[in-house]
C-alpha positions as CSV (number, residue, x, y, z in Angstrom):
1,M,1.3,-5.8,8.9
2,R,3.5,-5.0,5.8
3,P,3.9,-8.2,3.7
4,E,6.8,-8.4,1.3
5,L,6.0,-11.8,-0.2
6,V,2.6,-12.8,-1.6
7,L,1.9,-16.4,-2.5
8,A,-0.9,-16.6,-5.1
9,S,-2.7,-19.4,-6.9
10,E,-2.2,-19.6,-10.6
11,H,-5.9,-18.8,-10.7
12,A,-5.5,-15.6,-8.8
13,G,-6.4,-12.4,-10.5
14,P,-7.3,-10.2,-12.2
15,P,-3.9,-9.7,-13.8
16,A,-4.1,-5.9,-13.1
17,A,-4.4,-6.6,-9.4
18,L,-1.4,-8.9,-9.4
19,E,0.6,-6.2,-11.4
20,Q,-0.4,-3.6,-8.8
21,L,1.0,-5.8,-6.0
22,R,4.3,-6.0,-7.9
23,R,4.4,-2.2,-8.5
24,L,3.9,-1.8,-4.7
25,G,7.2,-3.6,-4.3
26,L,5.8,-6.9,-3.2
27,R,7.4,-10.1,-4.3
28,L,4.7,-12.2,-5.9
29,V,5.1,-16.0,-6.2
30,V,2.5,-17.8,-8.2
31,V,2.0,-21.4,-7.2
32,P,0.1,-24.2,-9.1
33,A,-3.4,-24.9,-7.9
34,G,-3.8,-28.4,-9.2
35,A,-5.0,-31.3,-7.0
36,T,-2.1,-33.6,-7.9
37,L,1.0,-34.7,-6.0
38,E,3.2,-32.9,-8.5
39,A,1.3,-29.6,-7.9
40,L,1.5,-30.1,-4.2
41,E,5.3,-30.7,-4.5
42,Q,5.6,-27.5,-6.6
43,R,3.6,-25.5,-4.1
44,T,5.7,-26.8,-1.2
45,V,9.0,-26.0,-3.1
46,A,7.7,-22.5,-4.0
47,I,6.8,-21.7,-0.4
48,Q,10.2,-23.0,0.9
49,R,12.0,-20.9,-1.7
50,G,10.0,-17.8,-0.8
51,R,10.7,-18.3,2.9
52,A,14.4,-18.9,2.2
53,A,14.6,-15.8,0.1
54,E,13.0,-13.7,2.8
55,R,15.4,-15.1,5.4
56,R,18.4,-14.2,3.2
57,R,17.1,-10.7,2.7
58,R,16.6,-10.2,6.4
59,D,20.0,-11.6,7.2
60,G,21.5,-9.4,4.5
61,D,19.8,-6.4,6.0
62,A,21.1,-7.3,9.4
63,D,24.6,-7.9,8.0
64,A,24.5,-4.5,6.3
65,A,23.4,-2.8,9.5
66,G,26.2,-4.6,11.4
67,V,28.8,-3.1,8.9
68,Q,27.2,0.3,8.8
69,R,27.4,1.0,12.5
70,P,31.2,0.8,12.7
71,V,31.5,2.8,9.5
72,D,29.3,5.5,11.1
73,V,31.5,5.5,14.2
74,L,34.6,6.0,12.1
75,R,32.9,8.7,10.1
76,L,32.0,10.6,13.3
77,R,35.5,10.1,14.8
78,F,37.7,11.0,11.8
79,V,35.7,12.7,9.1
80,Q,33.8,15.3,11.1
81,R,36.8,16.8,12.7
């Protein structure tokens, strides 16, 4: 498993460990840990935003691959002659 998104409580730590996750290229989303309806709403919104961002990134990668294939075909056909 190779996670790209990490959801962490605002109490997560130590800070050096969180920074190490960021340096590894992981997107770190810190969510509130409170036991209130407002905190629950904030956690839910953060999770939804994180999932939406990952879907957009994957869709963008797929779109880029879809464009790259025809370009590679053209390159093989016309440039390498």
